[in-house]
BAFIKOL-296556 format. One record per residue (C-alpha): y, x, z; residue in three letters. Coordinates in Angstrom, 1 decimal. Each point is the difference from the previous one (the first is absolute). Last residue first. Example, Ala and Ser with C-alpha at 12.3 -4.5 7.8 and 13.67 -1.06 7.14 Angstrom:
REC	Y	X	Z	resn
REC	-1.1	13.7	7.1	Ser .
REC	-3.4	-1.4	0.7	Ala .
END
This chain:
REC	Y	X	Z	resn
REC	33.0	-23.6	-1.0	Glu .
REC	-3.4	-1.6	2.0	Ala .
REC	-1.4	-1.5	-3.3	Ala .
REC	0.6	3.5	-1.7	Lys .
REC	-2.3	1.2	3.5	Glu .
REC	-3.0	-2.6	-0.7	Thr .
REC	0.0	0.8	-3.8	Asn .
REC	-0.3	3.5	1.3	Ala .
REC	-2.8	-0.7	2.4	Ala .
REC	-1.9	-2.0	-2.4	Thr .
REC	0.2	2.3	-2.8	Asp .
REC	-1.6	2.7	2.6	Ala .
REC	-2.7	-2.5	1.2	Ala .
REC	0.1	-0.5	3.6	Gln .
REC	-1.7	2.2	2.8	Thr .
REC	-0.1	-0.3	3.8	Ala .
REC	1.4	1.5	3.1	Met .
REC	-0.1	0.4	3.9	Lys .
REC	-3.8	-1.6	0.3	Ser .
REC	1.0	-1.0	3.8	Gly .
REC	2.2	-2.9	-1.8	Asp .
REC	3.2	-0.5	-1.7	Tyr .
REC	-1.2	2.2	-3.1	Ala .
REC	3.0	1.7	-1.9	Ala .
REC	-0.8	0.7	-3.6	Ile .
REC	-1.5	3.1	-1.7	Val .
REC	0.4	-0.3	-4.0	Thr .
REC	-2.5	-0.9	-2.9	His .
REC	-0.4	1.8	-2.9	His .
REC	-3.7	1.8	0.7	Pro .
REC	-1.3	-1.7	3.4	Pro .
REC	1.8	1.0	3.5	Cys .
REC	-2.7	1.0	2.2	Thr .
REC	1.1	-0.4	3.7	Leu .
REC	-1.7	1.8	2.5	Phe .
REC	-1.3	-0.2	3.7	Asp .
REC	-1.6	-3.4	-0.5	Arg .
REC	-0.5	0.0	-3.4	Asp .
REC	-1.9	3.2	-0.3	Asp .
REC	0.4	3.0	-1.4	Phe .
REC	-1.8	3.1	0.4	Gln .
REC	1.1	2.7	-2.7	Gly .
REC	-1.1	3.0	1.9	His .
REC	3.5	1.3	0.4	Cys .
REC	1.2	-3.4	1.3	Ile .
REC	-2.8	-0.3	2.4	Arg .
REC	0.6	3.4	1.5	Asp .
REC	3.9	-1.4	0.3	Ile .
REC	-0.8	-2.8	1.8	Leu .
REC	-3.0	1.8	2.4	Arg .
REC	2.7	2.4	0.8	Ser .
REC	0.1	-1.0	3.7	Asp .
REC	2.8	1.3	2.1	Gly .
REC	-0.3	-0.2	4.1	Asp .
REC	2.4	-0.9	2.5	Val .
REC	2.7	1.7	1.7	Arg .
REC	2.7	-1.3	2.3	Phe .
REC	4.2	0.4	0.7	Phe .
REC	2.2	-2.4	2.5	Ser .
REC	3.5	-0.1	-1.7	Trp .
REC	2.9	1.2	1.8	Gly .
REC	2.0	0.5	-3.4	Phe .
REC	-0.4	3.7	-0.2	Asp .
REC	-3.3	0.2	1.8	Ala .
REC	-1.2	-1.5	-2.7	Ala .
REC	0.7	2.3	-2.1	Phe .
REC	-0.9	2.9	2.2	Ala .
REC	-3.4	-1.0	0.3	Lys .
REC	-0.2	-0.8	-4.0	Ala .
REC	1.1	3.6	-0.1	Val .
REC	-1.9	1.5	2.5	Asp .
REC	-3.4	-1.3	-1.5	Ile .
REC	0.9	1.2	-3.5	Tyr .
REC	-0.2	3.5	1.6	Ala .
REC	-3.3	-0.7	0.9	Glu .
REC	-0.8	0.0	-3.2	Asn .
REC	-3.7	-2.0	-1.0	His .
REC	-1.5	-0.8	-3.5	Phe .
REC	-3.0	-1.7	-1.3	Leu .
REC	-0.2	-2.6	2.3	Pro .
REC	3.7	-0.5	0.6	Ser .
REC	1.2	-1.4	3.3	Asp .
REC	2.3	-3.0	-0.3	Ile .
REC	3.3	0.3	2.1	Phe .
REC	0.9	-2.8	1.7	Gly .
REC	4.1	-0.4	0.6	Cys .
REC	1.1	-2.8	3.0	Ala .
REC	2.6	-2.0	0.5	Lys .
REC	1.4	-1.0	-4.0	Tyr .
REC	2.6	-2.7	-1.1	Asn .
REC	2.5	1.1	1.6	Lys .
REC	-0.3	3.3	-1.7	Thr .
REC	1.2	-1.6	-3.4	Trp .
REC	3.6	-0.8	1.6	Leu .
REC	0.5	4.2	0.0	Met .
REC	1.9	-0.6	-3.6	Glu .
REC	1.9	-2.7	1.0	Gln .
REC	1.3	2.2	3.3	Glu .
REC	0.3	2.7	-1.8	Leu .
REC	2.4	-1.7	-2.3	Leu .
REC	1.9	-1.7	3.6	Phe .
REC	0.6	3.8	1.7	Asp .
REC	0.4	1.3	-3.9	Ala .
REC	3.3	-2.3	-1.1	Asn .
REC	1.3	1.4	3.7	Asp .
REC	0.2	3.5	-0.3	Glu .
REC	0.9	0.3	-3.5	Gly .
REC	-1.4	-1.1	-3.4	Tyr .
REC	-1.1	2.8	-2.0	Lys .
REC	-0.3	2.9	2.8	Glu .
REC	-0.6	-3.0	2.7	Val .
REC	-2.7	-0.2	-2.5	Met .
REC	-1.6	3.4	-0.5	Glu .
REC	0.1	0.6	4.2	Glu .
REC	-1.7	-3.3	0.2	Tyr .
REC	-3.0	1.5	-2.5	Arg .
REC	-0.6	2.8	2.3	Glu .
REC	-0.2	-2.6	2.9	Glu .
REC	-2.1	-1.7	-1.8	Met .
REC	-2.4	2.4	-1.2	Met .
REC	0.1	1.5	3.6	Gln .
REC	-1.4	-3.5	1.3	Arg .
REC	-2.6	0.3	-2.3	Thr .
REC	-0.5	-2.1	-3.4	Pro .
REC	-3.2	2.1	-1.3	Ile .
REC	0.6	1.2	-3.6	Arg .
REC	-3.2	-0.9	-2.2	Ser .
REC	-2.8	2.3	-1.2	Ala .
REC	-1.9	1.7	2.6	Glu .
REC	0.9	-2.3	2.9	Ile .
REC	-0.9	-2.9	-2.3	Trp .
REC	-2.8	1.7	-0.8	Gly .
REC	-1.5	1.3	3.3	Asn .
REC	0.4	-3.5	1.6	Asn .
REC	2.6	-2.2	1.1	Leu .
REC	0.3	-3.3	0.8	Trp .
REC	3.2	-1.6	1.5	Tyr .
REC	-1.4	-3.0	2.5	Thr .
REC	1.7	-3.3	1.1	Gly .
REC	-3.4	-1.8	0.4	Ser .
REC	-3.2	1.4	1.3	His .
REC	-2.5	-2.1	0.5	Ser .
REC	1.3	-2.2	-2.5	Ser .
REC	0.9	2.5	-2.5	Phe .
REC	-2.9	2.3	1.4	Tyr .
REC	-2.7	-3.0	-1.2	Asp .
REC	2.1	-0.5	-3.6	Leu .
REC	-1.0	3.9	-0.6	Tyr .
REC	-3.1	-0.5	1.2	Arg .
REC	-0.7	-3.0	-2.5	Gln .
REC	2.2	1.8	-2.6	Gln .
REC	-3.1	2.5	-0.4	Ser .
REC	-0.4	3.8	0.3	Gly .
REC	2.9	0.8	2.7	Leu .
REC	1.4	2.9	-2.6	Phe .
REC	0.0	-3.2	-2.6	Leu .
REC	1.5	-2.7	2.1	Ala .
REC	3.0	2.7	0.5	Met .
REC	0.2	-0.3	-3.4	Cys .
REC	1.5	-3.3	-0.1	Asp .
REC	-0.9	-3.6	0.3	Asp .
REC	-3.4	0.2	-0.9	Thr .
REC	-1.9	-1.5	-3.4	Arg .
REC	-0.5	3.4	-1.8	Pro .
REC	0.7	-0.3	-3.7	Val .
REC	-1.6	0.2	-2.8	Ile .
REC	1.5	-0.1	-3.9	Leu .
REC	-2.4	-1.0	-2.5	Pro .
REC	0.6	1.5	-3.2	Leu .
REC	2.0	-1.4	-2.8	Ser .
REC	3.0	-0.4	1.5	Arg .
REC	-0.3	1.4	3.3	Gly .
REC	2.7	-2.3	1.5	Thr .
REC	2.7	-0.4	2.7	Leu .
REC	1.5	-3.1	0.8	Gly .
REC	-0.4	0.3	4.0	Leu .
REC	-1.0	3.6	0.9	Val .
REC	3.2	0.6	1.7	Ala .
REC	-0.1	-2.8	2.3	Asn .
REC	1.2	1.3	3.3	Ser .
REC	-3.0	2.9	-0.5	Cys .
REC	-2.7	-2.2	-1.0	Leu .
REC	-2.3	2.4	0.2	Gly .
REC	0.2	3.2	-1.3	Tyr .
REC	-2.6	2.8	-1.8	Gly .
REC	0.2	-1.6	-2.8	Leu .
REC	-2.9	0.4	-2.7	Val .
REC	-0.3	-0.5	-4.0	Ile .
REC	-3.6	-0.8	-1.6	Ala .
REC	-2.1	1.3	-2.4	Asp .
REC	2.5	2.9	-0.8	Pro .
REC	1.0	0.8	-3.3	Leu .
REC	-1.1	2.8	-2.2	Tyr .
REC	0.7	3.0	-2.4	Ser .
REC	3.5	1.0	2.3	Val .
REC	3.1	1.2	-1.4	Arg .
REC	-0.8	-1.9	-4.1	Gly .
REC	2.6	-2.3	0.3	Lys .
REC	-1.3	-3.1	0.5	Glu .
REC	-1.9	1.1	3.2	Tyr .
REC	3.2	2.1	1.3	His .
REC	1.9	-3.3	-0.4	Glu .
REC	-2.7	-2.0	1.5	Phe .
REC	0.1	1.6	3.4	Ile .
REC	3.5	0.1	0.3	Arg .
REC	0.6	-3.9	-0.2	Asp .
REC	-2.5	0.6	3.2	Ile .
REC	2.9	2.2	1.6	Glu .
REC	2.6	-1.9	-1.8	Glu .
REC	-1.2	-3.3	2.2	Gln .
REC	0.6	1.7	3.1	Leu .
REC	3.1	1.4	-0.3	Leu .
REC	1.4	-3.4	-0.8	Arg .
REC	-2.2	-1.2	2.9	Arg .
REC	0.9	2.5	2.6	Leu .
REC	4.1	-0.5	-1.2	Glu .
REC	-0.8	-3.5	1.0	Asp .
REC	-1.2	0.2	3.2	Pro .
REC	2.7	3.0	0.9	Thr .
REC	-1.3	0.6	3.6	Asn .
REC	-3.4	0.3	-1.0	His .
REC	1.1	2.8	-2.3	Leu .
REC	-0.1	2.0	3.3	Gly .
REC	-2.4	2.5	-1.2	Gln .
REC	-0.2	2.1	-3.3	Pro .
REC	-1.9	-1.1	-3.0	Leu .
REC	-3.4	1.1	-0.3	Tyr .
REC	-2.5	-0.2	-2.9	Ser .
REC	-3.6	1.0	0.5	Val .
REC	-2.3	0.1	-3.3	Asp .
REC	-4.3	-0.5	1.0	Ile .
REC	-3.3	0.7	-1.5	Met .
REC	-2.2	-1.5	2.1	Asn .
REC	-3.1	1.9	1.7	Pro .
REC	2.3	-0.7	3.2	Thr .
REC	-0.3	3.1	2.7	His .
REC	3.6	1.6	-0.8	Ala .
REC	1.7	-2.5	-0.6	Leu .
REC	-0.1	-1.4	3.3	Ala .
REC	1.6	2.9	1.3	Ala .
REC	2.4	0.2	-2.3	Ser .
REC	1.0	-3.8	0.6	Phe .
REC	0.1	0.6	3.8	Glu .
REC	2.6	3.0	-0.5	Arg .
REC	2.3	-2.0	-2.5	Gln .
REC	0.3	-3.5	1.8	Leu .
REC	3.4	1.1	0.8	Val .
REC	0.7	0.2	-3.2	Arg .
REC	-0.2	-3.5	-1.0	Cys .
REC	-3.2	-0.5	-2.4	Ala .
REC	-0.4	-1.0	-3.8	Ile .
REC	-3.3	0.6	-0.6	Ile .
REC	-1.7	0.0	-2.7	His .
REC	-3.3	-0.4	-0.9	Leu .
REC	-2.7	1.1	-2.4	Arg .
REC	-4.2	-1.5	0.6	Met .
END
């Protein structure tokens, strides 16, 4: 089986490890971390990456198309809605975001969401690929604002930027079964202490990532969007459904 995976860079270590143990032939494209904060931009970049697969084939840069395109993304703020694999199946994990991939299942993610509400999740990949919004970073940001806008305006702007911290009360670190760096634990602990949050650790699980690389796509955990269909929202536990691409286009045009 040939697959092309398009994933967030925070998953690079996990996918790299799984790729070494699969008989499948797999290409991987990684996009920068943080795009879930701008879902329209993420959707655009994902579709461009899908279209690029076909461009390389049509221009003779590669001699084959994959059997399927797989996303290393969940819903990610609805960024995957509207995507199409064109003439290929597009496979998407039925998860809210990548944290369920690190935890091994959407159900485990939901269990922690229920028992540990208000948790800001970190792991190796997030610390390596993103800028953790530490208090020191906020202080540096404040100094930049003072210089640009004056102290009174900077006070207000920083207060607005810090509103997100009120949504959290704990930092949870997902330990990787593949790679450990004690310095990252220290980073996560310091981050929690910066905002007066509690800190806890949980074991990660790579089963979903392993199943992606082995081409094991059951309907419970993965949406298979058929050729010439698009991903649409499903307002139940399944997260996503599919719709014929021409139907989706007509629906969107009618809405306009």
